[in-house]
C-alpha positions in Angstrom: 0.0 0.0 0.4 2.4 2.3 -1.4 2.0 6.4 -0.7 3.9 8.6 -2.4 3.7 11.3 0.3 6.0 9.5 2.2 9.3 10.1 4.3 11.4 7.6 5.0 12.8 7.3 9.4 16.4 7.2 9.7 17.7 3.6 10.3 18.6 4.8 13.8 14.8 5.9 14.8 13.6 2.9 13.0 15.1 0.2 14.9 13.7 2.1 17.8 10.1 2.1 16.4 11.1 -1.3 15.9 11.6 -2.5 19.2 8.4 -0.1 20.6 6.9 -2.6 18.3 8.0 -5.3 19.5 7.4 -4.3 23.1 4.0 -2.6 22.5 1.0 -4.1 24.7 -2.0 -5.7 22.8 -4.9 -3.6 22.7 -7.7 -6.0 24.2 -11.3 -5.8 22.6 -13.5 -6.7 25.5 -12.1 -5.9 29.5 -13.0 -9.5 30.0 -9.6 -11.6 30.8 -11.1 -14.8 30.7 -10.4 -15.3 27.5 -8.1 -18.5 26.3 -4.5 -17.3 25.9 -4.1 -15.9 21.9 -1.0 -16.4 19.6 -0.6 -12.6 19.6 0.3 -12.7 23.3 3.3 -14.9 22.7 4.9 -12.5 19.7 7.8 -10.5 21.9 10.4 -9.8 19.0 10.3 -7.9 15.7 13.4 -8.5 13.5 14.0 -6.4 10.5 15.5 -9.0 7.7 16.3 -7.8 4.8 15.9 -4.8 2.1 13.6 -6.3 -0.3 14.8 -4.0 -3.2 16.3 -5.7 -5.9 18.9 -4.5 -8.4 16.4 -3.2 -11.0 15.2 -1.0 -8.3 11.7 -2.5 -7.7 9.7 -1.4 -4.7 6.6 -1.9 -2.7 6.6 -5.6 -1.2 3.1 -7.5 -0.8 2.9 -11.0 -1.9 4.6 -13.4 0.6 4.9 -16.9 0.3 7.1 -19.3 2.3 8.4 -22.4 0.6 7.0 -25.8 1.1 9.2 -27.9 -0.4 12.6 -27.6 -1.7 12.4 -27.3 -5.5 14.9 -25.4 -8.7 16.6 -22.6 -6.7 14.3 -22.5 -4.0 15.0 -24.5 -0.4 12.0 -25.4 1.5 11.5 -22.2 4.4 12.3 -20.0 1.6 10.7 -16.5 1.8 9.3 -15.4 -1.8 8.4 -11.8 -1.5 6.7 -10.1 -4.5 7.4 -6.2 -5.6 4.4 -4.3 -6.8 5.9 -0.8 -7.6 8.9 -0.2 -10.0 12.0 1.7 -9.5 10.3 4.7 -10.1 7.7 3.6 -7.8 4.6 3.4 -10.0 2.0 1.1 -8.6 1.3 -2.2 -10.7 4.5 -2.2 -12.5 6.5 -4.1 -10.3 8.1 -7.4 -12.1 10.5 -8.8 -9.7 10.1 -11.6 -7.1 12.8 -11.9 -4.7 13.7 -14.6 -2.4 14.7 -14.5 1.1 17.2 -17.6 2.4 16.5 -17.6 6.5 19.5 -20.2 7.0 22.1 -18.1 5.3 20.1 -14.6 5.9 20.9 -13.5 2.2 17.9 -12.3 -0.8 18.6 -13.5 -4.5 16.1 -12.8 -7.4 14.1 -15.5 -7.9 12.0 -14.4 -10.8 11.8 -11.0 -12.9 8.6 -11.0 -15.2 9.1 -9.4 -18.4 7.0 -6.1 -18.1 5.3 -6.5 -22.0 4.5 -10.3 -21.4 1.9 -10.2 -24.1 -0.2 -13.0 -22.8 -1.1 -11.0 -19.6 -3.8 -8.5 -20.5 -2.2 -5.0 -19.6 1.3 -6.0 -18.6 2.8 -6.7 -15.0 2.8 -5.6 -11.6 2.7 -8.3 -9.2 0.4 -8.6 -6.7 0.0 -9.8 -3.1 -2.1 -12.5 -5.1 1.1 -16.1 -4.7 1.5 -19.5 -3.8 4.4 -22.0 -3.9 2.3 -25.7 -4.3 4.1 -28.6 -3.1 5.4 -29.5 -6.9 7.1 -26.4 -7.1 5.7 -24.1 -9.7 5.2 -20.5 -8.3 1.5 -18.7 -9.2 1.4 -14.9 -8.7 -0.9 -12.5 -9.7 -0.4 -9.7 -12.1 -2.6 -6.2 -11.4 -0.7 -3.9 -14.4 -0.8 -0.5 -14.7 0.8 1.0 -17.6 1.4 4.6 -15.4 1.1 4.0 -11.9 -2.8 4.7 -11.7 -6.1 2.9 -12.2 -7.1 4.4 -15.1 -4.8 2.9 -17.5 -5.2 -0.7 -15.7 -5.0 -4.1 -17.4 -7.4 -7.4 -16.3 -3.9 -8.6 -15.5 -3.4 -12.7 -15.1 -1.9 -15.1 -13.5 1.4 -16.2 -14.3 2.8 -19.6 -13.5 6.8 -19.6 -12.8 8.9 -22.6 -13.0 11.0 -23.0 -9.9 14.0 -21.9 -11.7 12.1 -18.8 -11.8 11.0 -19.0 -15.8 8.0 -18.0 -16.9 6.3 -21.3 -18.2 2.7 -20.4 -18.6 -0.5 -17.4 -17.9 -3.9 -18.2 -16.7 -6.7 -15.9 -18.5 -10.0 -15.8 -18.2 -13.1 -13.4 -18.2 -13.3 -14.4 -14.1 -10.1 -13.3 -13.8 -9.7 -9.4 -13.9 -7.1 -7.8 -11.5 -6.4 -11.0 -8.8 -5.6 -8.9 -5.6 -5.5 -10.6 -2.6 -3.4 -13.2 -1.0 -4.6 -16.7 -2.1 -5.9 -19.3 0.5 -4.7 -22.7 -1.4 -5.6 -26.6 -0.9 -2.3 -28.9 -2.5 -2.8 -32.3 -3.1 0.1 -32.3 -5.4 -0.9 -33.8 -8.3 -3.8 -31.4 -8.1 -4.4 -28.2 -6.1 -7.1 -25.5 -5.9 -6.6 -22.0 -5.6 -8.9 -19.1 -4.5 -8.2 -15.7 -5.4 -10.1 -12.3 -5.3 -10.6 -10.3 -8.1 -10.7 -6.6 -7.6 -11.1 -5.0 -10.7 -14.5 -5.3 -12.1 -15.9 -2.2 -13.3 -12.9 -0.1 -11.4 -11.5 2.9 -13.4 -10.0 6.0 -12.9 -9.2 7.7 -9.3 -9.9 11.1 -10.0 -12.5 13.2 -7.9 -14.5 10.3 -5.7 -14.0 7.1 -7.1 -17.6 5.4 -6.8 -17.3 1.7 -4.9 -18.5 -0.7 -7.3 -19.7 -4.2 -6.0 -18.8 -6.6 -8.2 -15.3 -7.8 -6.7 -15.5 -11.9 -6.6 -13.9 -14.5 -4.8 -12.9 -17.2 -7.7 -12.2 -20.9 -7.3 -9.7 -22.6 -9.8 -9.1 -26.4 -9.6 -6.3 -27.0 -11.1 -4.7 -30.6 -12.4 -0.4 -30.6 -12.0 0.7 -33.3 -14.2 4.1 -34.3 -13.3 6.8 -32.1 -15.1 3.9 -29.9 -16.5 2.6 -27.1 -15.7 -0.5 -26.5 -13.7 -3.5 -26.4 -15.7 -6.9 -25.0 -15.2 -9.9 -28.2 -14.8 -12.6 -25.7 -13.5 -13.5 -22.4 -12.3 -16.2 -21.2 -10.2 -16.8 -18.0 -8.6 -17.9 -18.5 -4.9 -18.4 -15.1 -4.1 -19.4 -11.4 -5.7 -20.6 -8.5 -4.7 -17.7 -7.0 -2.6 -17.4 -3.5 -2.6 -14.0 -2.2 -4.9 -12.5 1.3 -5.4 -10.0 3.4 -7.2 -7.3 5.3 -4.6 -5.0 7.6 -5.7 -2.7 6.3 -2.8 -3.3 2.5 -2.5 -4.4 2.0 -6.2 -7.1 -0.3 -5.5 -9.2 -1.2 -2.1 -10.7 -4.2 -2.5 -11.3 -7.9 -0.8 -8.1 -8.9 0.2 -7.5 -11.9 2.6 -8.0 -15.1 2.1 -8.1 -18.1 4.1 -9.3 -21.6 5.2 -10.8 -23.4 8.3 -8.6 -25.9 9.5 -11.8 -28.2 8.2 -12.0 -26.7 5.2 -16.1 -26.0 5.4 -15.2 -22.1 4.8 -13.7 -19.6 3.5 -12.8 -16.5 5.4 -12.2 -13.3 3.2 -10.8 -9.6 4.4 -13.9 -7.3 2.8 -11.9 -4.1 3.2 -14.2 -1.7 1.5 -16.9 -2.8 4.1 -14.5 -3.3 7.2 -15.4 -6.9 8.1 -14.4 -10.5 7.8 -17.2 -12.7 6.3 -16.9 -16.1 5.6 -18.4 -18.4 2.8 -19.8 -21.8 3.3 -18.5 -24.9 1.4 -15.8 -23.7 -0.6 -14.5 -26.4 -2.0 -17.5 -28.2 -3.2 -20.6 -25.2 -3.7 -21.1 -24.6 -7.8 -23.1 -21.4 -6.8 -22.0 -17.7 -5.6 -22.5 -17.4 -1.9 -22.6 -13.7 -2.5 -20.8 -11.8 0.3 -21.4 -14.5 2.6 -22.3 -14.3 6.2 -20.3 -11.6 8.7 -18.1 -13.0 11.3 -17.1 -9.5 13.0 -16.5 -6.2 11.7 -15.3 -2.5 12.8 -14.1 -2.8 16.1 -10.5 -3.0 16.3 -10.3 -3.9 12.3 -8.9 -0.6 10.5 -9.4 -1.4 6.5 -8.8 -5.1 7.5 -6.2 -6.1 4.4 -4.2 -9.6 4.1 -4.9 -12.5 6.4 -3.9 -16.1 7.7 -4.8 -18.4 10.3 -2.5 -19.5 13.2 -1.8 -22.4 14.6 -4.8 -22.2 17.4 -7.3 -21.9 14.3 -7.3 -18.2 15.0 -7.1 -15.3 11.9 -4.4 -12.6 11.8 -5.0 -10.0 9.9 -3.5 -6.8 9.3 -4.9 -3.4 9.0 -4.4 -1.1 6.1 -5.2 2.2 8.2 -3.4 1.7 10.8 0.4 -0.4 11.9 -1.5 -3.2 13.6 -2.5 -6.7 13.4 -5.6 -7.9 14.4 -6.1 -11.3 16.3 -9.7 -12.9 15.8 -11.0 -16.3 16.8 -13.3 -17.5 14.0 -16.0 -19.4 16.3 -17.4 -16.9 18.4 -16.2 -14.2 15.6 -14.7 -12.1 18.7 -11.7 -9.8 18.2 -9.6 -10.3 20.9 -5.9 -7.9 20.3 -4.2 -6.1 17.9 -1.1 -5.5 17.9 0.6 -2.7 16.9 4.2 -4.0 14.3 4.4 -1.1 12.9 5.0 2.4 14.7 6.5 4.2 11.9 5.5 7.6 12.8 6.3 9.4 9.7 2.5 7.8 8.7 -0.6 8.9 10.6 -1.7 7.0 12.3 1.8 5.0 13.0 2.3 2.7 10.1 -0.7 4.0 8.0 -0.7 2.0 4.8 2.7 0.0 5.6 1.3 -3.6 6.1 0.2 -5.8 3.5 1.2 -9.5 3.2 1.6 -11.9 5.9 2.7 -15.4 6.5 3.4 -17.9 9.3 6.8 -19.4 9.8 7.1 -23.1 9.0 7.7 -23.7 12.8 4.4 -21.9 13.3 5.8 -19.9 16.4 5.7 -16.7 14.1 4.8 -14.7 11.0 6.9 -12.8 7.9 5.4 -9.5 7.3 6.1 -6.1 5.3 6.4 -2.6 5.5 5.8 -1.6 2.3 7.2 2.5 2.9 10.6 1.3 3.8 10.9 -2.0 1.7 11.5 -4.5 4.7 10.8 -7.8 5.4 10.2 -8.8 8.9 10.1 -11.4 11.0 7.6 -11.4 14.2 7.7 -14.4 17.1 
């Protein structure tokens, strides 16, 4: 969520602010103290790992994926991060995926997607929609622009990349229009199911007071993964629709972003940024019709434009806020918002951390999570 007027905090101040975030007390949604211990209570430290800007200058890290397997140039546990902006900070023009190697604490470039990839309508601007399958294939969404604004945005596509970082194929259908939010995935090896939100339907330029279009969708893609060959779409089904999306000068698009499955895979949770709420869709793996926006799980409270979302080991949802530097923990069984923790206290923004957070991913051990601070292009570990 890059904003063009940001100021960069000095390194020393940044370290102090990170320490403040690590020691920050939790904001509790209720005065009642009888709740079971939440995941965020166990998070004690925040460690800045790397600057995510590669040699070509791409900025604004969005997507985060932790590698489930070792394949090609990627080692199990590596952290892949996609960039949404190019070196001149134009949104919807980033083309690189970097790879952070926790064992060596080094960064390499995993893939550079050609900006003019003709099979992808509108070109390339790598969004938060990214996953790596057990077969080693990486699939990433493009929400592209020619000039950094939604006035020139294209429909985009999903790009299939082999484990060596080479482009293998693209997925482009009428149901794909600006794949935007982090994916939820069920991966069976020789087959996989992807859930991806599409925020581009109806959305145009951001001049004046852009209208909200209630046309954003959640699309389920059922994939075949043949041995040694790129995944192919076997079936596609719109299982959610009618979510709000809006063009925005500062953040490009506001739309449904976070997707996460319940442990039994009977519910898909969706962070509805425009509605400032989390909704849930029944039977996401099997339904053959749209559930609309689903059923509201929780709204407002500690949520301030909810974005990326992930499921913690205790089954709770962790959701980043767009309008402050907090992550919110939600118990989906009750819909109760338990805590909000400051993970970005950068006072260069108001409120602190406003517009800085985007992608989030659990560590393989489940003892913490990775996130990006896109105002200063860093990958951070909280545990």
